[in-house]
C-alpha positions as CSV (number, residue, x, y, z in Angstrom):
1,M,151.5,83.1,-39.3
2,R,153.3,79.8,-39.7
3,D,155.6,78.2,-37.1
4,Q,159.1,79.3,-37.9
5,S,160.6,76.2,-36.1
6,D,159.3,74.0,-38.9
7,A,160.4,76.3,-41.8
8,N,163.1,75.1,-44.1
9,P,164.4,78.3,-45.7
10,V,166.0,76.4,-48.6
11,S,162.7,75.1,-49.7
12,E,161.2,78.6,-49.9
13,T,160.8,80.9,-52.9
14,F,163.9,83.1,-53.5
15,A,164.1,86.2,-55.7
16,I,167.6,87.0,-57.0
17,V,168.1,90.5,-58.2
18,G,171.1,90.4,-60.5
19,I,171.5,87.1,-62.4
20,G,175.2,87.5,-63.3
21,L,178.1,85.6,-61.9
22,I,177.2,86.0,-58.2
23,G,173.4,85.7,-58.6
24,G,173.8,82.8,-61.0
25,S,176.2,81.0,-58.7
26,L,173.8,81.4,-55.8
27,A,170.9,80.1,-57.8
28,A,173.0,77.0,-58.8
29,A,174.0,76.4,-55.2
30,L,170.4,76.7,-54.0
31,K,169.2,74.3,-56.7
32,S,171.9,71.7,-56.1
33,R,172.0,71.6,-52.3
34,A,168.4,71.8,-51.3
35,A,166.5,68.8,-50.0
36,E,163.4,70.2,-51.6
37,T,164.1,72.2,-54.7
38,P,163.3,75.9,-54.1
39,T,161.5,78.1,-56.5
40,I,163.9,80.8,-57.8
41,I,162.8,84.0,-59.4
42,G,165.3,86.0,-61.4
43,V,165.4,89.7,-62.0
44,G,167.8,91.6,-64.2
45,R,168.3,95.0,-65.8
46,N,167.3,93.6,-69.1
47,A,165.8,90.3,-70.3
48,K,169.1,88.7,-71.6
49,R,170.7,87.3,-68.5
50,P,167.4,86.1,-66.8
51,A,166.5,84.4,-70.1
52,Q,169.9,82.7,-70.2
53,A,169.6,81.6,-66.6
54,R,166.2,80.2,-67.2
55,S,167.4,78.2,-70.2
56,A,170.2,76.8,-68.1
57,G,167.7,75.7,-65.4
58,L,169.0,78.1,-62.8
59,I,165.8,80.0,-62.3
60,D,162.1,79.2,-62.6
61,R,160.4,82.5,-63.3
62,V,161.3,85.8,-64.8
63,P,158.8,88.5,-63.7
64,T,158.5,91.8,-65.4
65,D,159.6,94.0,-62.5
66,L,161.3,93.9,-59.1
67,A,158.1,94.7,-57.1
68,E,156.4,91.6,-58.6
69,A,159.4,89.4,-57.7
70,A,159.6,90.8,-54.2
71,A,155.9,90.1,-53.6
72,Q,156.2,86.5,-54.7
73,A,159.4,85.7,-52.7
74,A,160.0,84.7,-49.1
75,V,163.7,85.7,-49.5
76,L,165.1,88.5,-51.6
77,L,168.8,88.3,-52.5
78,L,170.4,91.5,-54.0
79,C,173.4,90.5,-56.2
80,T,174.1,93.8,-57.9
81,T,177.2,95.9,-58.3
82,V,177.7,98.9,-56.1
C-alpha cells in the first residue's frame, strides 16, 4: 500500500460514469486544473457521448463496460440522472 500523504488525487486515474453536461464538465475541469494531467476514463449508456468526449480531448479511454472502468480507476465519479 502506498503512503497516502504523498498521493495527489488529481494526478490519479478517474472513471466518470455519465459523460453528459456534468460528467463532461468535471472531465474538463480535471484536465485543465491538474498539475499532472490525470487519466480520465469515460463510461456512457451508449457509445455516442463517450466518443464525442474523447474527440474533444476530455477523456482518454472508453472501456466496454462499467466493471472494466471501475477496475482501472482510483476514483469513480457517478454523474448520472436519478
